[in-house]
C-alpha positions as CSV (number, residue, x, y, z in Angstrom):
1,M,0.0,0.0,0.0
2,N,1.8,3.1,-1.3
3,G,5.1,1.7,-0.3
4,T,4.3,1.5,3.4
5,N,5.4,-1.4,5.6
6,C,2.5,-3.9,6.1
7,N,3.5,-4.3,9.8
8,D,2.8,-0.6,10.4
9,N,-0.8,-1.0,9.3
10,E,-1.3,-3.9,11.8
11,R,0.1,-2.1,14.8
12,G,-2.2,-2.4,17.7
13,L,-4.0,-5.5,16.5
14,L,-4.3,-8.6,18.6
15,P,-2.9,-11.7,16.9
16,Y,-5.6,-14.0,15.6
17,P,-4.4,-17.0,17.6
18,V,-4.8,-15.0,20.8
19,I,-8.3,-14.0,19.9
20,L,-9.2,-17.6,19.0
21,A,-7.8,-18.9,22.3
22,A,-9.6,-16.2,24.3
23,T,-12.9,-17.1,22.6
24,K,-12.4,-20.7,23.8
25,G,-11.9,-19.5,27.4
26,D,-8.1,-19.6,27.7
27,P,-7.3,-17.5,30.8
28,D,-3.8,-16.4,29.5
29,A,-5.3,-15.3,26.2
30,M,-8.1,-13.5,28.0
31,K,-5.6,-11.7,30.1
32,I,-3.7,-10.5,27.0
33,V,-7.0,-9.2,25.5
34,V,-7.9,-7.3,28.7
35,Q,-4.4,-5.9,28.9
36,H,-4.6,-4.8,25.3
37,Y,-7.7,-2.7,26.0
38,Q,-6.7,-1.6,29.5
39,S,-5.9,2.0,28.6
40,Y,-9.1,2.4,26.6
41,I,-11.1,1.0,29.5
42,A,-9.4,3.4,31.9
43,H,-10.1,6.3,29.5
44,L,-13.8,5.4,29.4
45,S,-13.8,5.0,33.2
46,M,-12.6,8.6,34.0
47,R,-15.1,10.5,36.1
48,K,-15.2,13.7,38.0
49,L,-14.9,12.7,41.6
50,R,-14.9,14.5,45.0
51,D,-12.7,13.7,48.0
52,E,-13.6,14.0,51.6
53,S,-12.8,17.7,51.6
54,G,-15.0,18.4,48.7
55,N,-12.2,18.9,46.2
56,T,-13.0,17.9,42.7
57,Y,-10.6,15.9,40.6
58,Y,-10.6,13.4,37.7
59,G,-10.0,9.8,38.5
60,I,-10.9,6.3,37.4
61,D,-14.3,5.0,38.7
62,E,-13.1,1.5,39.7
63,D,-16.7,0.1,39.7
64,L,-17.2,1.3,36.1
65,R,-13.8,0.0,35.1
66,E,-14.6,-3.5,36.5
67,R,-17.9,-3.5,34.8
68,L,-16.4,-2.6,31.4
69,Q,-13.7,-5.3,31.8
70,A,-16.4,-7.9,32.6
71,K,-18.4,-6.8,29.6
72,L,-15.3,-7.1,27.4
73,M,-14.7,-10.6,28.7
74,R,-18.4,-11.6,28.1
75,A,-18.2,-10.2,24.5
76,V,-15.0,-12.1,23.8
77,L,-16.4,-15.4,25.1
78,S,-19.6,-14.9,22.9
79,F,-17.6,-13.9,19.8
80,K,-18.1,-16.4,17.0
81,T,-15.0,-17.1,14.8
82,E,-15.0,-18.6,11.4
83,K,-13.4,-22.0,11.2
């Protein structure tokens, strides 16, 4: 493609064997998938929070982060791959 390196176009993609293993319930592969999306999940989990003194700051809502991780894992397990 226009003289670009093919590997540059695939940067950030999970390898197919990892996806396939995760869909079959392999815990190590699932860990790799969750780690791959960890920063995106953290970004989605950012909320405006208040501390005990009433100061406002941005932080990660841990409950939301855990729910997003669980939803990702459920989606991976229900993902249908072509054989």
